[in-house]
Residue, then its C-alpha position, 0 to 999 in steps of 0.5 A: m201388465p207383463k207376467h213376472l216371474i219374481s216369487i215362485h208364489d207368481f205362479s200358480r200349481d197349475e202354472i208350475l205343472e205347465t211349466l214343467s211340462l214344456a221343460r220336458e218337451f224342450e228336453k226332447n228337442p233343446r234347439q227351437p229357435i222360437l225367440s228369433d226376433k227377441i232380446v233378453a237382459s241378463i244383467f247380474f249385479e253379483p256373480s254367478t257363473r252357474t246361473r247366468l250360463s245357464f239362463e244365457t245358454a236357455a236363451n241362446r237354444l231359443g234363438a234370441r240374442v243376449i245382452g247385459f253385464s255379470d260385472i258391476g264394475n264396467t257399468s253405470v252403476t259405479k257412477g252411482e246410477t240408481l236401480k230404477d234408472t238401470i231398470k229403466m234403460v234395459s227395458n228400453y233394449s230388450d223384451l225381457i229382463v233377468i237380474r241377480h242383485p244381493l238386495d232382498g226385495s230388490a227383483r220385485y222393485a225392478s218388476e214394478i218398474s220395468s215394462v218387460p217381463v222380469i225374471n229373478a235370478g236371485d236376490g239376496a237371501n229371498q228368493h231364487p224362483t228359477q232354481t226352484m223350477l229347476d229343482l221340481y223338475s228334478i225331482l219329478k224326473t227322479q221320483g216320478k211324481l211330485e207328492n207325498l215326499k219326505i225332503n230333508m233340508v240341510g245346511d244354511l236354511k237361514y240365509g239359503r233362498t234356494v230352500h225358501s223357495l223350494l219349501q213353498a212350491m213343494s207346499h201345492f204337493n203335500p210333502e213333509f220336511l225335515f230341517t237339519s241344521p245348526d241353531e244359527l242357521k235354522m229355518p226362519v220362524e216365518y216359513k215354519e208358520y207358513l207350513t204349520n197354517l198349511n197343516i205341513p208336517f216338519s221336524e228339525t234336528k242338528n243331527l245329519s245322519k238322523g234323517l237321512d234313511d227315510s228321505d226322497i230327497i236330500y237337498m244340501t246347501r252351502v253356507q254361504r260366506e257373503r251372506f254373513t254380516d259376521p265373519i266369526e259367525y261364518e268360520r263357526v259354521k262353514n263346515f258343520y256338515s259334510l255328507n259322505l258315502s258311507m252315511l249313504s248306506g241305509c238310504k231308501p233306493n229312489m233317494k236322490i242327492l240335490h244341491p244348487l251348487p257351488r259345493v265347497n265341501e259340504i258333500s265329500q266327492d266320493v258321493d259323486a259316483s253313488d246312484h244317489a247324487y243327481y247335483f250335476e244333472q240337476a244343473e242341466n235341468g236348469v237350461y230345460t226349465r229356464m228355456a221353458i219359463i222364458s217362453k212362458l213369459l214372452g208369450k210363446 
C-alpha cells in the first residue's frame, strides 16, 4: 500500500521531525534531480496559485516531470466524469498525485482509490497538511524549537483548514494557544475538545490587541469568501481584524507573524518591513518542505 499525506495525523511526531530535517537539507542544496524517472500529477479542482506553483517547483527541482490541470473547465470533469474515475485514470499516468478539491474528505477518498501516493493540497475547510509542514519548518527556523511556544491564531478559525492542521501538528510539542476571532468564526468545538483531551491549554478572545505581546507566533488568516454559503455573513466579518505596525510595539523580540497567504487587508503593508514579518519567507519554505514530502513518499 502506498503511503499518503492526507491529514497531518498521517505523519507521526518522528516523521514530522524527519521531514523537517530533510527540508533543511534541501534548503542547503535545492537542486537535486533524484526523481528524474518520476511523474508527478498536479490536479487542482479549485484555484490556487501559491500552493500549485510551490508543488510544481518542488517536483521540478527534484527532476520529476509534472502533468495535470489547474482549471477543471478544460477537463472531462465538465462532461460529468466522477472523482473516482479521474483518480483511477491519473494514477495510471503518474507516480504521485497532488490534489486540491473543494469538498471535505475528497483527498482521503482519492487516496483509497489511487494506486500511487496522494498528497492533500487542501480539501475544503478540512485539512492542508503540507501548509502545516511548511508552517512547522518556519516556526522551527525562527524560534529554534517547536516545544513550549505560545501560538496566537487569528481570524477565520472556523473554516480555515490551515489552523486546524497546525493545531493538531503542534499538539506534539506542548504548546499554548490563543484563539482570536469573531463569534461567527470561532475555532470549532471538536478541535477545542481535542486540545482538552490532551491537556493542552487554550483561551479565546475577540480582542486582537489583547494577545499580541506575549505570543511567540501570531498566525494570521484570511477570511475566505469561498468558504461561506451566506454572502451576508461574509460581508459582516471579512474586515474584522487588521494587524498594523503600531500594534507590534510591545511584542517579544522573537515573535514572528505567519500567514498562509494570499493576504487581503488583515495585515497592513506597513508590517512588511518589520522584523516580526515572516510570511514571505514562510512561502519560500514551502518549496523545501514539499521537496522533502514528495521524496519521502516516493521512497527517495
